[in-house]
N, C-alpha and C positions, 0 to 999 in steps of 0.2 A: 616700272613700266614707262616707256618713252611716250611723250606727248605727241599725239597724232591729230592735227587740226581737222583731218577728214572726219573724225568721230564727232567733233562739234558740229560740222556741217550736216551730218546724218541726224543728229538730235534736233537741229533746227528744222529740217524738212518734216519730221514726224511730229513735232510738238504741236498740240492742239489746245489753244487757250479755252475752248468751250468744254473740253474734256481732258483736263491736265492728267498726265500719266505719272503715277508715283515713281516709276523707274527713271524719270527724267530729272529727279531732284535728289541731292545727296542727303538731305535730312527732311523730316516731317515739317519742321518749322519753315524751311525754305519753300516747300510746296504750299504750306498754309499762307505764306506771304504772297505767293503768286495768285492764289485763289482770292485773297483779300483785296489785292489790287484791282481785280475785276476789269482790267483794261481790254475790253472787246469793242470792236467798232460799233458805232451807233448809226442808225439810218439817217439819211438826209432828205430834205425836201427838194425835189427837182423843179426846174422851171416848167411852166405849163407846156404840155404836149411833148416834153422831152423825157418823161419818166419811163423807165423800162417796165415792161409787163411780161408776165409768164406766158410761155408758148407751150404749155403742157400737152404732150401727145394724148390722144384719146385712149390709146392702149400703151401701157408701160413697155418700153423697148426691152428686148432680151439683151443680156450683157454681150452676147456674141454678135449682135447686129452692128452694122457699120454706123458711123455717125450720120445724122440726118443732113440733108443739103442745107447750106447756110450761106449768107452773104459775108459774115464776119465770124471769126473764131478768136476768143480771148483765152489765152493759156496762162495759167499760173502754176506754182510749183510746190509750195508748202501747205500744210494743213491750216496754219494761221492765215495765210494769204487767201485760201479758199473760203474760210469762214467769213472774211471781210468781203470777198467777191459776192458771196451769197447774200450777206446783209445788205449790200448796196445795189446789186444788180438782179438778184432773184428774190425780191421781197415776197414773203409768204411761202417760200420753198427754202428751208434751211439746208445747209450743207449735208446734214444727215439724210436728206431725202433725195439727193442727186443720184443720177443713174450710173450704174456700172458700165464701163467701156472695156470690152475684152475681144474686140473684133480681130480676127486673124491671130489669136493668142499663141497658137502653136508655133508660129514663126519666131516669137520672142523668147519663149521659155529656154531654149538652148543658148541664146545669145546673151542673156543677162546672167553673167557668171560671178558678179560681185558677191562675196560671201555675206556682206552686210547691206546689200542693196535693199531698199524698201520693198521692191518687187519680190524679193526672196524671203521676206520676213514672215514666217509661218505664225508668229504670235499675233499678227494683225489680220483678222479675217477680212477686213475691208480693203486692205491695200495689197495683200498677198496675191501675186500673179494677176494684178490689175493694171491695165494701161492707163487708167484714169477714172475720174468721175465727172459727170457733166450735167448741165441743164440748159434747155433752149429757152430763149426769151425773144421778145420783139422790142426794137429800139429804133426810133424814127422810121418806122415802117419796114425795117430790115430784119431778117432772121439772123440772130446772133446766138452762138453757142459759147457758154461759159464752161471752161474745162480745166480741171486740175490734173496735171500730168502724173501718171504713175511711174514714168521713167525719168531718169536724171543722168545727164551726160557724164558727170564726174563720179558717179557711184555704181552705175550698172555693171561696169567691168573692172572696178577697182579691187585689186588684191595686192597688198604691199609686196614689192620685189618682183612682180610679174608684169611684163610689158603689156601695153594695151593691145587688144586684138585688132585685126584689120577692119572688122565690121563693128560699128558702134550702134547699139539699138535705138538710141534717141534720134539718130539721123533717119533711120527707117520709119520711125513713128511720125516724124514731120512729113515725110512723103505720103504716108498713109492718111494723115489728117487732111492734107491738101487734096488728095485724090478723092477721098470719100465725101468731103463737104463741098468741094469746088468753090471754096470761099474766094472772094475778091480781096479780102484783107485779113491778115493774121496779126494779132497783137500779143506779144509776150510781155508779161508784167509781173511785178512782185517786189519783194524786198531785196536789198543789197547793202553792201558796206560803203559808207561815204569815203571818198578819196579827197584828201586835203582838209585843211582846217576850216574852209569856208562853206563846206557842205554840212549842214547841221541835221540833227535828228528830225526826221519827218520830211525833209526836202525830197524832191523828186527830180529825175532826169529823163527827159524825152530825147532819146539818142538820135543824133544825126548819123552816127555810125557805131557799130559794135566792133570790138577789137579782141582777138584772142591773145592771151598772155600765158602760154603753156610752159611750165618749168618742171613738171613732174611726170605724170603718166603719159601725157600727149606731147612731150618735148621732142619726140622724133617724128611727129606727124607733119605733113606738108602745110597744114593750116595753123601751125603753132603760134605764128605772129601775124596771121592774116587779119585784114580789116574789111568790113562789109558795110557800105552805105545803106541806110534805111530809105524807105520811100519818102520823098519830100513832103513836108507837112502841107495840108491844104492852105490856100491863101486866107481862108476864113477861120483858121484855127485860132481859138481863144482859150485862155486859162479858165478853169472852173471858177465860179464866183466865190469870193472870199467867205461869204456866209456859209457856203457848203463845205469849204475846206475847214473852217473853224470848228465845226461840230466835233470832229475827232482830234484836230490839232489842239483844242483846248484841254483835252485829257492829258496830253503830254505836258502842257504848260502848268496845269494844276498839280502835277506830280513834282514840279520844281526842277525838272531837267532842262538842259539847254534848249532854247527856242528863240525864234526871231522876235524882235519887238512887235507887239500887236498880235503875235500868235499865228500869223499866216505863214505856212511853209512856202519856200521858194521852189518854183518849178522851172528848172533849166531846160531850154529848148532852143532850136535854131532861131536866131533873132533875139534871144534874151541877152543877159549880161555875159553869158559864155557863148562865144561865136560858134564853137564847134563841139557841142556836148557829146561825150562818148560814154559808153558802158563797156567795161573791161571784163571779159569772160576768162576766168582762171581755171586751171585743171586740178585745183585743190581748194579747200576752204581757206580763203585768204582775206585779210583785212588790212586797211592802212593804219599806220601808227606814226607817232611824231618823229621816229628815227627812219622812216621809210624802209624798213627792213624787208618788206615784200616787193619793193621796187615798183609800186603802183603809181606813185606821184608823177604827173606829167602825161600819163596815158589816157586819163579820163576823169570823170567825176563820181563814178560808182562802179563797184565790182560785183559780179554775180558768177554763177556756175552753169550758164546754159544759153543765154540769148544769142551769142555769136553762132551757135549751131544752126539756128534758123537762117541766119544770113548766109551760112555756107550752103545750105540746101537751096535757098532762093537763087544763089549765084550759079549753082549747077543746073537748075531747071531752065534758066535763061528766059527767052521770050515766052510769054504765056504764064510766067510765074505770078503768084498773087502779090499785091502790095503788102508791105509789112512794116511793123513798128516795134520798138523795144522801149519799155518804160520801167524804171526802177525807182523805188523810194529808199531813203536812208533809214534802215532800221537800227543802225548803230553808227555813232559818229567816230571820228578819228580817235584812236586809243593811245594811251601813254606808252611810248616805246621803251621806257626804262624798266617796265615791269617784266617779269619772266614770261616766256611764251605761254605757259599754262595760265598764268594770271590774266594775260591779255585775252586768251581764249575764253576764260570764265566770264570776263566782263562782256565780251561779245555775245556769249550765250545768254547771260542773265538779262542783258539789255534787250535781246530779241524776245525772250519769253515774256518780258514785261510790255514791250512796245510794238512787237512785230505786227499784231493785228491792227492796232489803231493807226500806225504810220502807213500801213498798206492802203489806207483810204485815199491818200493823195495820188498814188499811182493809178488806182482804180478810177478815180474821178478824172484824171488826165486822159485815161483811155476812153471814158465816156465822152469827154469833150472832143477827142479826135474823131470818134465815130460820128458824132453830130455834125462836125465840120466836113467830114468826108461825104456826107449825104445831105447837103444843104437844102435840096428841094423838099425834103421831108421836115426840115427844121425851120420853124417860123423865124423871121428876122427879129421880131420884138418879143421878148418874153419877160415875165415878172416872177420874182421869187415869192413863194408863200411864206407866211410868218414863221412857221415852226414845223419841224418834222415829227410825224406821228411815231410813237414808240410802241412796239408790239408789247402786249401785256407780259409775255414770257420774259422779254428782255428786262422789263422793269422789276419783275419778281426776282430774277436772278441777281440783279444789282442790289436789291434789298437784302437778299440772303447773304451775299458776300459782305455787305456792310455789317450785318449782324454777327457773322463769324469773326470779323476783324475786331469787333467791339466787346468780345467776351473777356472777362478778367483772366481766365486761364490761358487764352490765346496770347494776350499781351504779355503775361508773365513769362511764358515760354519764349516769346520773341525777344524780350529784354534779356533773358538769361542766355539766349543763343546769339545775341547781337554783339555789337562793339561800339566804341566811341560814345559811351553813355555820358550825358551831361545834364545838369539842371541849372535853371536861371530864374531868379526872382524878376517878375514883370510888374510894371504899372498897369492900371486898368486900361489906359489908352492904347496899350500895346496888345491887348487881347483881341483876337478876331471877332468881328461882330456876331458871327454865327454861334461862337462859344458863349459870349456874354448873354445872347438871347436864350440859349439853351439853359443857362443857369437860372434865368428868370422863370422859365417854364417849369423846371424841375423843383423849384422852391415855391411854386405858386400854390401848392396844396398845404403849405405850412403857414404858421402865423408870423413868419419872418418877413420883415420889411427890408428889402435889400438897400433901400435908400438910407436907412439908419443903421446899417450893419457895416462892420469892418470886413473887407474882402481882401485876402492876400492871395496873389496868383503866382504860380510857378509853371514854367515850361520844362517839360521832360523830353529830351531828344536822344535818339540812338539810331544806329544803322542796323537794320534787321538782317536775317540770314540770306536775303536775296539782294543785298547791297542797296536797299532803299532807305532813305532817311525818313524816320517816323517822328512825328511831334505830337505830344499829348499835353493837355493843360489841366492843372490841378488847382482848384479854387477852395480856399478855406474861408468859411463864413462864420463870423462871430457877432452875436447880438444878445444884449442883456435886458431888453425891454420888449414885451412885458415879463418874459422869463429868460433865463440863461439858455441860449441856444448855440450849439456848435455843430457845424456841418462840413464835411469834406467831400468834394465831387471831382471825379476824374473823367475828362472828356477826350474822345478821339473825334476831332471835328465837332459836329453838333450832336454826336451820339454819346450818351452817358454810358461809361464803362462800369463804374462802381461808385458807391456812395456810403457814407457813414453819417448818422445824425443822432445827436443827443440833446435832450431838453430837460430842464429842471425848473420847478416852481419856486 
């Protein structure tokens, strides 16, 4: 079977880190590794008076109802992005509770002809023939709608070997969203592929313009290479505080993948180190690599599959059109171009399933900053950050559950057997992470062993699991002959004890 990058794009759109679907993984160990990683976005603490609040309607809207009137609409595209948008901007209303949006549905059913389009996926009761899911909030005194689109420019009419039709459903949906909400500002945001070696995992791009780069299904369209300037940033626009960005950026750094010194992602915008930041909209799932095989280098700093479509509609509406912005975060960095196309696609997909949710936090927070700057009358000039962000109990419990799954002997045995690049190394005590050494003290606390008079031999076990993640375990052998002969072996995953054996004789 020929490799079709469009299939990777579809998997990325539908992958939900909160509810991982078995069909999205080639093996059970690969799915277990994704579950164990547990990398979902965490809530942040907002400055005083700038926190979003729910604007829950008194009566739940019917799916056929039009969107409510709003000042701002934030549109995102994938399930992972929507989970992050819910965590950060609809606190207390999880993505599972967002409202269905099926206004004027009959218009779209005959237009969405893509055989694999999420809109036509009968296996998904939630996304089948849905124009999106949404939740209204209040932010700086303004009505804001958070919306996950159910339509996707590159997939709604994609059938290999078939020319794109004259009417593209996503363009109609943009017009409908604008007409129903009468919003003053539309922000499209979410994940994208980094372009160039200087855009790292988790960085974000606030575009000064969006650019079409259509080489496949829309190559014959008039807009195939069109560029659309976004609305100029407000003079008061400022980046989100580092303390807010670090909450989720730290999850990437802790996993050992590339990150900027200090862990703070870079947000490229007009006036930053990049004079003219751009987002490139492609008509297939594309990503930059070291050989520039997709021809993206020099066109912009991130690529996506939809943002320029909003620019197209804004340009057609002319005077009276809403202001608009396009913001993307790098959910995968530049990829090694010497690998096969399938290998590169697999890396892009596995990187997304691991980091798509947490890297999305940067683009969501950039959108939050933009809205606060757009409405400065409601945003006090001086604000202070609270010390820490509260974590919902269900988030904490899920994190504990995933750590427990990761730390079972059977799970690790399967991961080692299914993994690669296995190695072991003897370590000195000074090279052992403090949390591991502390865990050994705690686990031997109930015995008569005095670690200070014991011989402890440490070994680090390292391997790459089925989801291309480097895993490190620590094995400690404890020997003590006073007052009795004691031998203990302890295997740790971080501070979690995975397995132990203890023997003592008098």
